[in-house]
N, CA and C atoms of all chains as a GROMACS GRO file, in nm:
protein
  633
    1UNK      N    1   9.828  11.964   9.328
    1UNK     CA    2   9.809  11.982   9.513
    1UNK      C    3   9.873  11.889   9.624
    2UNK      N    4   9.940  11.916   9.673
    2UNK     CA    5  10.009  11.811   9.773
    2UNK      C    6   9.919  11.696   9.864
    3UNK      N    7   9.929  11.590   9.849
    3UNK     CA    8   9.850  11.496   9.924
    3UNK      C    9   9.944  11.404   9.988
    4UNK      N   10   9.910  11.333  10.147
    4UNK     CA   11   9.971  11.254  10.172
    4UNK      C   12   9.850  11.130  10.202
    5UNK      N   13   9.858  11.019  10.196
    5UNK     CA   14   9.801  10.885  10.194
    5UNK      C   15   9.727  10.926  10.361
    6UNK      N   16   9.619  10.916  10.371
    6UNK     CA   17   9.541  10.901  10.479
    6UNK      C   18   9.473  10.729  10.525
    7UNK      N   19   9.549  10.744  10.652
    7UNK     CA   20   9.524  10.582  10.717
    7UNK      C   21   9.428  10.575  10.818
    8UNK      N   22   9.329  10.530  10.805
    8UNK     CA   23   9.222  10.528  10.910
    8UNK      C   24   9.203  10.407  11.035
    9UNK      N   25   9.342  10.323  11.021
    9UNK     CA   26   9.371  10.242  11.081
    9UNK      C   27   9.381  10.255  11.262
   10UNK      N   28   9.452  10.339  11.268
   10UNK     CA   29   9.464  10.448  11.390
   10UNK      C   30   9.338  10.461  11.464
   11UNK      N   31   9.288  10.514  11.364
   11UNK     CA   32   9.162  10.612  11.429
   11UNK      C   33   9.049  10.505  11.456
   12UNK      N   34   9.091  10.373  11.363
   12UNK     CA   35   8.921  10.303  11.408
   12UNK      C   36   9.000  10.199  11.498
   13UNK      N   37   9.132  10.173  11.560
   13UNK     CA   38   9.181  10.102  11.656
   13UNK      C   39   9.036  10.069  11.762
   14UNK      N   40   9.023   9.974  11.776
   14UNK     CA   41   8.918   9.938  11.915
   14UNK      C   42   8.805   9.939  11.847
   15UNK      N   43   8.741  10.003  11.752
   15UNK     CA   44   8.623   9.990  11.668
   15UNK      C   45   8.600   9.844  11.646
   16UNK      N   46   8.464   9.815  11.691
   16UNK     CA   47   8.448   9.622  11.613
   16UNK      C   48   8.402   9.638  11.497
   17UNK      N   49   8.477   9.538  11.442
   17UNK     CA   50   8.439   9.499  11.287
   17UNK      C   51   8.276   9.472  11.233
   18UNK      N   52   8.254   9.589  11.145
   18UNK     CA   53   8.107   9.557  11.086
   18UNK      C   54   8.025   9.653  11.194
   19UNK      N   55   8.084   9.753  11.263
   19UNK     CA   56   8.039   9.873  11.330
   19UNK      C   57   8.028   9.986  11.212
   20UNK      N   58   7.912  10.067  11.260
   20UNK     CA   59   7.941  10.202  11.180
   20UNK      C   60   7.982  10.283  11.282
   21UNK      N   61   8.055  10.397  11.197
   21UNK     CA   62   8.139  10.476  11.291
   21UNK      C   63   8.096  10.627  11.240
   22UNK      N   64   8.104  10.738  11.313
   22UNK     CA   65   8.111  10.880  11.301
   22UNK      C   66   8.242  10.922  11.326
   23UNK      N   67   8.288  10.990  11.252
   23UNK     CA   68   8.439  11.049  11.268
   23UNK      C   69   8.412  11.155  11.303
   24UNK      N   70   8.498  11.256  11.362
   24UNK     CA   71   8.503  11.380  11.351
   24UNK      C   72   8.545  11.456  11.235
   25UNK      N   73   8.438  11.590  11.180
   25UNK     CA   74   8.505  11.667  11.086
   25UNK      C   75   8.641  11.667  11.023
   26UNK      N   76   8.717  11.703  11.129
   26UNK     CA   77   8.879  11.680  11.122
   26UNK      C   78   8.884  11.587  11.134
   27UNK      N   79   8.841  11.459  11.128
   27UNK     CA   80   8.902  11.336  11.099
   27UNK      C   81   9.005  11.261  11.177
   28UNK      N   82   9.006  11.331  11.346
   28UNK     CA   83   9.103  11.275  11.402
   28UNK      C   84   9.022  11.192  11.510
   29UNK      N   85   8.940  11.174  11.517
   29UNK     CA   86   8.878  11.056  11.654
   29UNK      C   87   8.714  11.018  11.611
   30UNK      N   88   8.710  10.898  11.669
   30UNK     CA   89   8.582  10.842  11.668
   30UNK      C   90   8.475  10.912  11.796
   31UNK      N   91   8.382  10.965  11.717
   31UNK     CA   92   8.275  11.019  11.808
   31UNK      C   93   8.208  10.921  11.876
   32UNK      N   94   8.126  10.856  11.739
   32UNK     CA   95   8.018  10.740  11.821
   32UNK      C   96   8.052  10.574  11.721
   33UNK      N   97   7.994  10.524  11.777
   33UNK     CA   98   8.001  10.351  11.687
   33UNK      C   99   7.857  10.278  11.717
   34UNK      N  100   7.821  10.213  11.633
   34UNK     CA  101   7.714  10.130  11.678
   34UNK      C  102   7.667  10.059  11.554
   35UNK      N  103   7.556   9.948  11.578
   35UNK     CA  104   7.543   9.865  11.487
   35UNK      C  105   7.426   9.967  11.340
   36UNK      N  106   7.353  10.064  11.434
   36UNK     CA  107   7.257  10.127  11.325
   36UNK      C  108   7.341  10.283  11.299
   37UNK      N  109   7.332  10.274  11.172
   37UNK     CA  110   7.426  10.430  11.123
   37UNK      C  111   7.308  10.545  11.190
   38UNK      N  112   7.186  10.520  11.178
   38UNK     CA  113   7.130  10.663  11.230
   38UNK      C  114   7.162  10.693  11.378
   39UNK      N  115   7.131  10.590  11.454
   39UNK     CA  116   7.176  10.596  11.589
   39UNK      C  117   7.332  10.658  11.597
   40UNK      N  118   7.410  10.622  11.532
   40UNK     CA  119   7.566  10.632  11.533
   40UNK      C  120   7.553  10.833  11.496
   41UNK      N  121   7.461  10.852  11.432
   41UNK     CA  122   7.467  11.019  11.361
   41UNK      C  123   7.407  11.069  11.479
   42UNK      N  124   7.304  11.018  11.537
   42UNK     CA  125   7.249  11.113  11.618
   42UNK      C  126   7.309  11.123  11.747
   43UNK      N  127   7.389  11.005  11.784
   43UNK     CA  128   7.473  11.054  11.909
   43UNK      C  129   7.600  11.101  11.875
   44UNK      N  130   7.639  11.120  11.753
   44UNK     CA  131   7.711  11.252  11.720
   44UNK      C  132   7.722  11.355  11.737
   45UNK      N  133   7.527  11.363  11.689
   45UNK     CA  134   7.502  11.527  11.710
   45UNK      C  135   7.496  11.580  11.816
   46UNK      N  136   7.455  11.484  11.932
   46UNK     CA  137   7.427  11.501  12.062
   46UNK      C  138   7.569  11.526  12.144
   47UNK      N  139   7.665  11.500  12.083
   47UNK     CA  140   7.781  11.508  12.116
   47UNK      C  141   7.879  11.664  12.048
   48UNK      N  142   7.767  11.708  11.968
   48UNK     CA  143   7.826  11.845  11.949
   48UNK      C  144   7.881  11.822  11.776
   49UNK      N  145   7.901  11.705  11.753
   49UNK     CA  146   7.981  11.687  11.609
   49UNK      C  147   7.849  11.648  11.509
   50UNK      N  148   7.834  11.788  11.447
   50UNK     CA  149   7.686  11.821  11.348
   50UNK      C  150   7.715  11.737  11.251
   51UNK      N  151   7.845  11.738  11.165
   51UNK     CA  152   7.858  11.703  11.030
   51UNK      C  153   7.962  11.584  11.043
   52UNK      N  154   7.981  11.478  11.101
   52UNK     CA  155   8.073  11.381  11.094
   52UNK      C  156   8.107  11.275  10.967
   53UNK      N  157   8.192  11.227  10.933
   53UNK     CA  158   8.208  11.132  10.873
   53UNK      C  159   8.154  11.015  10.871
   54UNK      N  160   8.073  10.955  10.813
   54UNK     CA  161   7.992  10.827  10.860
   54UNK      C  162   8.077  10.700  10.769
   55UNK      N  163   8.125  10.603  10.848
   55UNK     CA  164   8.201  10.488  10.763
   55UNK      C  165   8.170  10.390  10.832
   56UNK      N  166   8.178  10.256  10.755
   56UNK     CA  167   8.152  10.114  10.795
   56UNK      C  168   8.302  10.018  10.827
   57UNK      N  169   8.326   9.987  10.929
   57UNK     CA  170   8.397   9.928  10.939
   57UNK      C  171   8.427   9.785  10.892
   58UNK      N  172   8.519   9.734  10.824
   58UNK     CA  173   8.459   9.595  10.767
   58UNK      C  174   8.473   9.479  10.876
   59UNK      N  175   8.370   9.422  10.809
   59UNK     CA  176   8.372   9.313  10.935
   59UNK      C  177   8.412   9.149  10.900
   60UNK      N  178   8.498   9.160  10.762
   60UNK     CA  179   8.570   9.043  10.726
   60UNK      C  180   8.667   9.124  10.681
   61UNK      N  181   8.819   9.004  10.669
   61UNK     CA  182   8.896   9.066  10.600
   61UNK      C  183   8.916   8.953  10.474
   62UNK      N  184   8.817   9.042  10.377
   62UNK     CA  185   8.812   8.956  10.227
   62UNK      C  186   8.853   9.062  10.131
   63UNK      N  187   8.884   9.031  10.009
   63UNK     CA  188   8.928   9.128   9.915
   63UNK      C  189   8.804   9.180   9.843
   64UNK      N  190   8.812   9.312   9.817
   64UNK     CA  191   8.639   9.354   9.762
   64UNK      C  192   8.662   9.399   9.621
   65UNK      N  193   8.540   9.304   9.567
   65UNK     CA  194   8.550   9.343   9.422
   65UNK      C  195   8.399   9.385   9.410
   66UNK      N  196   8.401   9.494   9.331
   66UNK     CA  197   8.288   9.568   9.341
   66UNK      C  198   8.254   9.565   9.166
   67UNK      N  199   8.677  12.383   8.482
   67UNK     CA  200   8.773  12.265   8.513
   67UNK      C  201   8.867  12.282   8.610
   68UNK      N  202   8.832  12.167   8.671
   68UNK     CA  203   8.919  12.095   8.771
   68UNK      C  204   8.977  12.012   8.767
   69UNK      N  205   9.113  12.010   8.838
   69UNK     CA  206   9.151  11.866   8.860
   69UNK      C  207   9.208  11.884   8.973
   70UNK      N  208   9.201  11.756   9.024
   70UNK     CA  209   9.190  11.732   9.186
   70UNK      C  210   9.320  11.619   9.223
   71UNK      N  211   9.390  11.600   9.265
   71UNK     CA  212   9.451  11.481   9.325
   71UNK      C  213   9.457  11.442   9.466
   72UNK      N  214   9.388  11.322   9.501
   72UNK     CA  215   9.336  11.273   9.621
   72UNK      C  216   9.463  11.155   9.671
   73UNK      N  217   9.425  11.161   9.814
   73UNK     CA  218   9.509  11.026   9.854
   73UNK      C  219   9.427  10.933   9.826
   74UNK      N  220   9.486  10.767   9.866
   74UNK     CA  221   9.423  10.682   9.887
   74UNK      C  222   9.388  10.692  10.034
   75UNK      N  223   9.297  10.594  10.065
   75UNK     CA  224   9.290  10.603  10.211
   75UNK      C  225   9.345  10.448  10.258
   76UNK      N  226   9.346  10.451  10.354
   76UNK     CA  227   9.393  10.309  10.407
   76UNK      C  228   9.256  10.267  10.506
   77UNK      N  229   9.235  10.134  10.479
   77UNK     CA  230   9.140  10.069  10.561
   77UNK      C  231   9.138   9.967  10.652
   78UNK      N  232   9.156   9.963  10.790
   78UNK     CA  233   9.209   9.820  10.856
   78UNK      C  234   9.084   9.720  10.800
   79UNK      N  235   9.146   9.587  10.769
   79UNK     CA  236   9.065   9.489  10.745
   79UNK      C  237   9.146   9.375  10.886
   80UNK      N  238   9.009   9.310  10.939
   80UNK     CA  239   9.042   9.243  11.046
   80UNK      C  240   9.116   9.120  11.031
   81UNK      N  241   9.166   9.067  11.115
   81UNK     CA  242   9.273   8.929  11.084
   81UNK      C  243   9.186   8.808  11.019
   82UNK      N  244   9.259   8.735  10.944
   82UNK     CA  245   9.188   8.605  10.900
   82UNK      C  246   9.301   8.502  10.838
   83UNK      N  247   9.295   8.422  10.772
   83UNK     CA  248   9.375   8.302  10.791
   83UNK      C  249   9.508   8.379  10.719
   84UNK      N  250   9.485   8.425  10.603
   84UNK     CA  251   9.599   8.432  10.520
   84UNK      C  252   9.720   8.555  10.610
   85UNK      N  253   9.598   8.636  10.672
   85UNK     CA  254   9.657   8.762  10.731
   85UNK      C  255   9.590   8.729  10.906
   86UNK      N  256   9.659   8.666  10.970
   86UNK     CA  257   9.658   8.656  11.105
   86UNK      C  258   9.656   8.808  11.185
   87UNK      N  259   9.745   8.928  11.172
   87UNK     CA  260   9.746   8.994  11.205
   87UNK      C  261   9.684   9.122  11.169
   88UNK      N  262   9.580   9.053  11.054
   88UNK     CA  263   9.496   9.214  11.029
   88UNK      C  264   9.607   9.288  10.883
   89UNK      N  265   9.552   9.339  10.804
   89UNK     CA  266   9.604   9.407  10.704
   89UNK      C  267   9.540   9.548  10.685
   90UNK      N  268   9.603   9.632  10.603
   90UNK     CA  269   9.531   9.764  10.556
   90UNK      C  270   9.491   9.732  10.375
   91UNK      N  271   9.382   9.763  10.352
   91UNK     CA  272   9.343   9.796  10.198
   91UNK      C  273   9.346   9.939  10.188
   92UNK      N  274   9.452   9.973  10.107
   92UNK     CA  275   9.463  10.110  10.037
   92UNK      C  276   9.350  10.142   9.928
   93UNK      N  277   9.239  10.221   9.915
   93UNK     CA  278   9.152  10.231   9.840
   93UNK      C  279   9.122  10.381   9.821
   94UNK      N  280   9.087  10.379   9.686
   94UNK     CA  281   9.065  10.557   9.653
   94UNK      C  282   8.936  10.603   9.664
   95UNK      N  283   8.970  10.638   9.823
   95UNK     CA  284   8.811  10.675   9.837
   95UNK      C  285   8.820  10.826   9.866
   96UNK      N  286   8.706  10.881   9.863
   96UNK     CA  287   8.716  11.051   9.844
   96UNK      C  288   8.578  11.086   9.950
   97UNK      N  289   8.613  11.168  10.069
   97UNK     CA  290   8.520  11.223  10.163
   97UNK      C  291   8.381  11.328  10.088
   98UNK      N  292   8.289  11.243  10.058
   98UNK     CA  293   8.165  11.358  10.008
   98UNK      C  294   8.116  11.399  10.095
   99UNK      N  295   8.053  11.500  10.006
   99UNK     CA  296   7.909  11.564  10.082
   99UNK      C  297   7.790  11.538  10.024
  100UNK      N  298   7.686  11.449  10.042
  100UNK     CA  299   7.597  11.384   9.994
  100UNK      C  300   7.472  11.533   9.989
  101UNK      N  301   7.417  11.566   9.948
  101UNK     CA  302   7.277  11.656   9.980
  101UNK      C  303   7.149  11.615   9.905
  102UNK      N  304   7.084  11.591   9.949
  102UNK     CA  305   6.934  11.608   9.877
  102UNK      C  306   6.859  11.742   9.852
  103UNK      N  307   6.756  11.719   9.794
  103UNK     CA  308   6.695  11.840   9.721
  103UNK      C  309   6.570  11.876   9.847
  104UNK      N  310   6.555  11.772   9.972
  104UNK     CA  311   6.469  11.826  10.078
  104UNK      C  312   6.577  11.872  10.201
  105UNK      N  313   6.673  11.918  10.168
  105UNK     CA  314   6.785  11.987  10.269
  105UNK      C  315   6.860  11.922  10.328
  106UNK      N  316   6.861  11.792  10.318
  106UNK     CA  317   6.957  11.692  10.441
  106UNK      C  318   7.070  11.675  10.379
  107UNK      N  319   7.166  11.671  10.438
  107UNK     CA  320   7.297  11.608  10.363
  107UNK      C  321   7.410  11.553  10.474
  108UNK      N  322   7.500  11.471  10.442
  108UNK     CA  323   7.576  11.373  10.507
  108UNK      C  324   7.708  11.366  10.451
  109UNK      N  325   7.838  11.353  10.547
  109UNK     CA  326   7.954  11.327  10.486
  109UNK      C  327   7.974  11.167  10.471
  110UNK      N  328   8.019  11.114  10.366
  110UNK     CA  329   8.011  10.973  10.353
  110UNK      C  330   8.139  10.941  10.238
  111UNK      N  331   8.224  10.834  10.257
  111UNK     CA  332   8.313  10.813  10.184
  111UNK      C  333   8.252  10.723  10.064
  112UNK      N  334   8.319  10.785   9.940
  112UNK     CA  335   8.250  10.716   9.780
  112UNK      C  336   8.414  10.650   9.721
  113UNK      N  337   8.408  10.564   9.630
  113UNK     CA  338   8.475  10.498   9.590
  113UNK      C  339   8.468  10.529   9.417
  114UNK      N  340   8.551  10.574   9.316
  114UNK     CA  341   8.518  10.596   9.155
  114UNK      C  342   8.540  10.424   9.150
  115UNK      N  343   8.442  10.396   9.084
  115UNK     CA  344   8.438  10.235   9.059
  115UNK      C  345   8.420  10.233   8.913
  116UNK      N  346   8.509  10.212   8.805
  116UNK     CA  347   8.452  10.212   8.656
  116UNK      C  348   8.378  10.113   8.619
  117UNK      N  349   8.388  10.006   8.747
  117UNK     CA  350   8.324   9.880   8.666
  117UNK      C  351   8.135   9.885   8.716
  118UNK      N  352   8.114  10.008   8.779
  118UNK     CA  353   7.980  10.008   8.806
  118UNK      C  354   7.928  10.075   8.686
  119UNK      N  355   7.783  10.049   8.657
  119UNK     CA  356   7.690  10.099   8.565
  119UNK      C  357   7.644  10.238   8.595
  120UNK      N  358   7.658  10.257   8.731
  120UNK     CA  359   7.601  10.391   8.769
  120UNK      C  360   7.620  10.396   8.910
  121UNK      N  361   7.605  10.516   8.937
  121UNK     CA  362   7.605  10.551   9.082
  121UNK      C  363   7.533  10.474   9.224
  122UNK      N  364   7.612  10.431   9.317
  122UNK     CA  365   7.525  10.331   9.373
  122UNK      C  366   7.552  10.334   9.568
  123UNK      N  367   7.484  10.358   9.624
  123UNK     CA  368   7.502  10.382   9.768
  123UNK      C  369   7.400  10.261   9.877
  124UNK      N  370   7.462  10.277   9.965
  124UNK     CA  371   7.373  10.190  10.086
  124UNK      C  372   7.254  10.260  10.087
  125UNK      N  373   7.182  10.145  10.098
  125UNK     CA  374   7.002  10.208  10.158
  125UNK      C  375   7.008  10.272  10.279
  126UNK      N  376   7.100  10.234  10.378
  126UNK     CA  377   7.119  10.322  10.519
  126UNK      C  378   7.127  10.458  10.497
  127UNK      N  379   7.215  10.514  10.375
  127UNK     CA  380   7.211  10.639  10.350
  127UNK      C  381   7.102  10.708  10.320
  128UNK      N  382   7.014  10.602  10.231
  128UNK     CA  383   6.869  10.717  10.192
  128UNK      C  384   6.779  10.667  10.320
  129UNK      N  385   6.812  10.628  10.390
  129UNK     CA  386   6.714  10.645  10.539
  129UNK      C  387   6.780  10.768  10.613
  130UNK      N  388   6.919  10.789  10.610
  130UNK     CA  389   6.975  10.866  10.678
  130UNK      C  390   6.912  11.003  10.661
  131UNK      N  391   6.936  11.021  10.525
  131UNK     CA  392   6.901  11.158  10.443
  131UNK      C  393   6.727  11.157  10.415
  132UNK      N  394   6.642  11.079  10.452
  132UNK     CA  395   6.519  11.095  10.510
  132UNK      C  396   6.426  11.092  10.327
  133UNK      N  397   6.524  10.979  10.256
  133UNK     CA  398   6.425  10.977  10.122
  133UNK      C  399   6.349  10.886  10.156
  134UNK      N  400   6.205  10.897  10.078
  134UNK     CA  401   6.100  10.854  10.096
  134UNK      C  402   6.136  10.730  10.002
  135UNK      N  403   6.204  10.638  10.011
  135UNK     CA  404   6.239  10.526   9.876
  135UNK      C  405   6.112  10.475   9.804
  136UNK      N  406   6.023  10.421   9.908
  136UNK     CA  407   5.898  10.348   9.839
  136UNK      C  408   5.822  10.442   9.732
  137UNK      N  409   5.842  10.559   9.708
  137UNK     CA  410   5.779  10.635   9.642
  137UNK      C  411   5.890  10.656   9.499
  138UNK      N  412   5.985  10.581   9.510
  138UNK     CA  413   6.135  10.606   9.381
  138UNK      C  414   6.088  10.481   9.312
  139UNK      N  415   6.143  10.521   9.165
  139UNK     CA  416   6.135  10.423   9.043
  139UNK      C  417   6.253  10.335   9.123
  140UNK      N  418   6.250  10.219   9.078
  140UNK     CA  419   6.287  10.086   9.125
  140UNK      C  420   6.358   9.994   9.030
  141UNK      N  421   6.468   9.934   9.036
  141UNK     CA  422   6.492   9.804   8.971
  141UNK      C  423   6.589   9.716   9.041
  142UNK      N  424   6.646   9.595   8.962
  142UNK     CA  425   6.716   9.502   9.023
  142UNK      C  426   6.848   9.545   8.996
  143UNK      N  427   6.957   9.552   9.081
  143UNK     CA  428   7.110   9.554   9.073
  143UNK      C  429   7.144   9.404   9.112
  144UNK      N  430   7.269   9.380   8.994
  144UNK     CA  431   7.342   9.262   9.005
  144UNK      C  432   7.462   9.304   9.074
  145UNK      N  433   7.553   9.216   9.121
  145UNK     CA  434   7.703   9.188   9.124
  145UNK      C  435   7.740   9.274   9.254
  146UNK      N  436   7.635   9.302   9.340
  146UNK     CA  437   7.654   9.362   9.481
  146UNK      C  438   7.582   9.229   9.559
  147UNK      N  439   7.650   9.164   9.683
  147UNK     CA  440   7.654   9.074   9.723
  147UNK      C  441   7.545   9.000   9.675
  148UNK      N  442   7.414   8.988   9.726
  148UNK     CA  443   7.354   8.839   9.651
  148UNK      C  444   7.322   8.876   9.518
  149UNK      N  445   7.327   8.795   9.435
  149UNK     CA  446   7.236   8.822   9.314
  149UNK      C  447   7.174   8.920   9.235
  150UNK      N  448   7.079   8.930   9.306
  150UNK     CA  449   6.971   9.030   9.261
  150UNK      C  450   6.939   9.119   9.410
  151UNK      N  451   6.993   9.266   9.382
  151UNK     CA  452   6.910   9.367   9.498
  151UNK      C  453   6.847   9.441   9.435
  152UNK      N  454   6.703   9.493   9.510
  152UNK     CA  455   6.597   9.569   9.472
  152UNK      C  456   6.719   9.740   9.514
  153UNK      N  457   6.684   9.816   9.394
  153UNK     CA  458   6.772   9.931   9.440
  153UNK      C  459   6.628  10.062   9.395
  154UNK      N  460   6.641  10.115   9.478
  154UNK     CA  461   6.553  10.270   9.452
  154UNK      C  462   6.674  10.395   9.400
  155UNK      N  463   6.586  10.441   9.300
  155UNK     CA  464   6.669  10.557   9.212
  155UNK      C  465   6.608  10.718   9.264
  156UNK      N  466   6.741  10.783   9.288
  156UNK     CA  467   6.687  10.979   9.368
  156UNK      C  468   6.810  11.018   9.270
  157UNK      N  469   6.767  11.131   9.295
  157UNK     CA  470   6.876  11.261   9.233
  157UNK      C  471   6.900  11.313   9.372
  158UNK      N  472   7.051  11.334   9.357
  158UNK     CA  473   7.131  11.387   9.482
  158UNK      C  474   7.254  11.480   9.417
  159UNK      N  475   7.300  11.576   9.514
  159UNK     CA  476   7.391  11.647   9.504
  159UNK      C  477   7.549  11.583   9.561
  160UNK      N  478   7.636  11.579   9.500
  160UNK     CA  479   7.753  11.518   9.549
  160UNK      C  480   7.860  11.599   9.543
  161UNK      N  481   7.949  11.690   9.627
  161UNK     CA  482   8.040  11.745   9.628
  161UNK      C  483   8.178  11.692   9.687
  162UNK      N  484   8.277  11.666   9.589
  162UNK     CA  485   8.414  11.610   9.644
  162UNK      C  486   8.490  11.694   9.675
  163UNK      N  487   8.465  11.812   9.681
  163UNK     CA  488   8.536  11.956   9.733
  163UNK      C  489   8.643  12.006   9.626
  164UNK      N  490   8.690  12.090   9.633
  164UNK     CA  491   8.791  12.164   9.548
  164UNK      C  492   8.732  12.161   9.386
  165UNK      N  493   8.616  12.196   9.412
  165UNK     CA  494   8.528  12.210   9.265
  165UNK      C  495   8.463  12.122   9.160
  166UNK      N  496   8.503  11.982   9.250
  166UNK     CA  497   8.449  11.875   9.200
  166UNK      C  498   8.298  11.824   9.251
  167UNK      N  499   8.212  11.896   9.183
  167UNK     CA  500   8.048  11.883   9.204
  167UNK      C  501   7.958  11.833   9.106
  168UNK      N  502   7.846  11.770   9.159
  168UNK     CA  503   7.752  11.775   9.018
  168UNK      C  504   7.650  11.686   9.085
  169UNK      N  505   7.525  11.634   9.022
  169UNK     CA  506   7.407  11.622   9.044
  169UNK      C  507   7.402  11.479   8.964
  170UNK      N  508   7.372  11.390   9.036
  170UNK     CA  509   7.371  11.275   8.985
  170UNK      C  510   7.235  11.151   9.052
  171UNK      N  511   7.186  11.108   8.933
  171UNK     CA  512   7.083  11.016   8.947
  171UNK      C  513   7.093  10.874   8.998
  172UNK      N  514   7.129  10.822   9.137
  172UNK     CA  515   7.189  10.722   9.200
  172UNK      C  516   7.080  10.604   9.256
  173UNK      N  517   7.147  10.524   9.283
  173UNK     CA  518   7.066  10.393   9.304
  173UNK      C  519   7.111  10.388   9.477
  174UNK      N  520   6.997  10.328   9.574
  174UNK     CA  521   7.055  10.331   9.690
  174UNK      C  522   6.974  10.153   9.698
  175UNK      N  523   7.044  10.077   9.744
  175UNK     CA  524   7.040   9.926   9.761
  175UNK      C  525   7.113   9.847   9.924
  176UNK      N  526   7.027   9.756   9.969
  176UNK     CA  527   7.039   9.733  10.111
  176UNK      C  528   7.177   9.587  10.063
  177UNK      N  529   7.198   9.589   9.921
  177UNK     CA  530   7.301   9.509   9.895
  177UNK      C  531   7.474   9.606   9.933
  178UNK      N  532   7.441   9.715   9.948
  178UNK     CA  533   7.572   9.794   9.949
  178UNK      C  534   7.558   9.846  10.127
  179UNK      N  535   7.508   9.778  10.186
  179UNK     CA  536   7.488   9.823  10.334
  179UNK      C  537   7.596   9.762  10.387
  180UNK      N  538   7.646   9.645  10.340
  180UNK     CA  539   7.768   9.556  10.395
  180UNK      C  540   7.882   9.622  10.386
  181UNK      N  541   7.916   9.695  10.268
  181UNK     CA  542   8.026   9.745  10.223
  181UNK      C  543   8.039   9.910  10.264
  182UNK      N  544   7.913   9.972  10.299
  182UNK     CA  545   7.926  10.100  10.370
  182UNK      C  546   7.976  10.222  10.268
  183UNK      N  547   8.012  10.182  10.141
  183UNK     CA  548   8.064  10.300  10.050
  183UNK      C  549   7.966  10.354   9.966
  184UNK      N  550   7.997  10.418   9.897
  184UNK     CA  551   7.914  10.495   9.778
  184UNK      C  552   8.041  10.449   9.659
  185UNK      N  553   7.912  10.398   9.566
  185UNK     CA  554   8.028  10.377   9.438
  185UNK      C  555   8.002  10.494   9.331
  186UNK      N  556   8.084  10.568   9.278
  186UNK     CA  557   8.039  10.681   9.156
  186UNK      C  558   8.112  10.579   9.009
  187UNK      N  559   8.006  10.547   8.968
  187UNK     CA  560   8.002  10.451   8.847
  187UNK      C  561   8.006  10.542   8.705
  188UNK      N  562   7.999  10.462   8.616
  188UNK     CA  563   7.972  10.539   8.453
  188UNK      C  564   7.905  10.617   8.462
  189UNK      N  565   7.740  10.609   8.459
  189UNK     CA  566   7.631  10.733   8.433
  189UNK      C  567   7.641  10.792   8.600
  190UNK      N  568   7.654  10.919   8.557
  190UNK     CA  569   7.660  10.999   8.682
  190UNK      C  570   7.759  11.024   8.732
  191UNK      N  571   7.905  10.966   8.690
  191UNK     CA  572   8.047  11.036   8.729
  191UNK      C  573   8.099  11.034   8.621
  192UNK      N  574   8.156  10.889   8.589
  192UNK     CA  575   8.265  10.885   8.448
  192UNK      C  576   8.244  10.962   8.347
  193UNK      N  577   8.067  10.991   8.289
  193UNK     CA  578   8.064  11.065   8.196
  193UNK      C  579   8.068  11.189   8.219
  194UNK      N  580   8.109  11.276   8.332
  194UNK     CA  581   8.143  11.399   8.353
  194UNK      C  582   8.288  11.408   8.398
  195UNK      N  583   8.353  11.320   8.435
  195UNK     CA  584   8.529  11.324   8.488
  195UNK      C  585   8.610  11.220   8.446
  196UNK      N  586   8.724  11.258   8.418
  196UNK     CA  587   8.842  11.142   8.407
  196UNK      C  588   8.915  11.111   8.534
  197UNK      N  589   8.934  11.014   8.530
  197UNK     CA  590   8.999  10.953   8.675
  197UNK      C  591   9.145  10.878   8.613
  198UNK      N  592   9.228  10.946   8.714
  198UNK     CA  593   9.408  10.881   8.679
  198UNK      C  594   9.403  10.776   8.821
  199UNK      N  595   9.452  10.669   8.824
  199UNK     CA  596   9.439  10.590   8.914
  199UNK      C  597   9.616  10.593   8.923
  200UNK      N  598   9.698  10.619   9.042
  200UNK     CA  599   9.826  10.586   9.066
  200UNK      C  600   9.848  10.506   9.167
  201UNK      N  601   9.841  10.414   9.219
  201UNK     CA  602   9.853  10.345   9.313
  201UNK      C  603  10.003  10.324   9.391
  202UNK      N  604  10.083  10.317   9.315
  202UNK     CA  605  10.269  10.328   9.311
  202UNK      C  606  10.269  10.458   9.402
  203UNK      N  607  10.189  10.559   9.416
  203UNK     CA  608  10.225  10.648   9.490
  203UNK      C  609  10.102  10.714   9.575
  204UNK      N  610  10.018  10.578   9.586
  204UNK     CA  611   9.899  10.593   9.654
  204UNK      C  612   9.805  10.765   9.623
  205UNK      N  613   9.822  10.773   9.510
  205UNK     CA  614   9.713  10.906   9.490
  205UNK      C  615   9.636  10.854   9.348
  206UNK      N  616   9.510  10.940   9.315
  206UNK     CA  617   9.465  10.913   9.223
  206UNK      C  618   9.399  11.055   9.190
  207UNK      N  619   9.389  11.076   9.056
  207UNK     CA  620   9.370  11.214   8.989
  207UNK      C  621   9.216  11.217   8.937
  208UNK      N  622   9.099  11.318   8.986
  208UNK     CA  623   8.973  11.346   8.936
  208UNK      C  624   8.973  11.513   8.833
  209UNK      N  625   8.944  11.462   8.704
  209UNK     CA  626   8.955  11.570   8.610
  209UNK      C  627   8.824  11.571   8.550
  210UNK      N  628   8.776  11.728   8.526
  210UNK     CA  629   8.667  11.782   8.464
  210UNK      C  630   8.686  11.739   8.336
  211UNK      N  631   8.596  11.658   8.261
  211UNK     CA  632   8.620  11.643   8.113
  211UNK      C  633   8.562  11.781   8.016
   0.00000   0.00000   0.00000
């Protein structure tokens, strides 16, 4: 299956660090963002985006070790 | 049997001392649809993590999915954020697309809220699938065992 690297940097440009974000189903634009993921989802659905992708913008530039 | 190649996803990281312009971390992430047995569903980023004993998600996700965590079995998880995190377990359906879909007994913990991602760990994911990471090509492959 052909793939290309997906980069969310452009899409998330301007969104504050640490924010929860609703990205449209086609993943081309931010529909809503904020500090409360439930409120972000609610706002997205109000905007007509029923099934957005919910992500959190990193709030610090630290390597992630899980 | 399914074999699916996924792209790495670039995540922007804010500026700090060593990277004053900020940087991009490329991570093996998949957009998953997480479904509960009460009919709720959400699209969420998940990361195959062979270092995780089990699948682990932010507590915020459980709240969005209207899961009544206070009535779930719970235990302590270490290694995420603080030393010990109360973790609530429930069974959910996880669909990664292209025929990669499974039911898993997963943990929800506040320790993952800061990260925001779901982890697909040994129990509940790697027991069903083999994963090959090819960072140089920025792709990874998930294959049914």
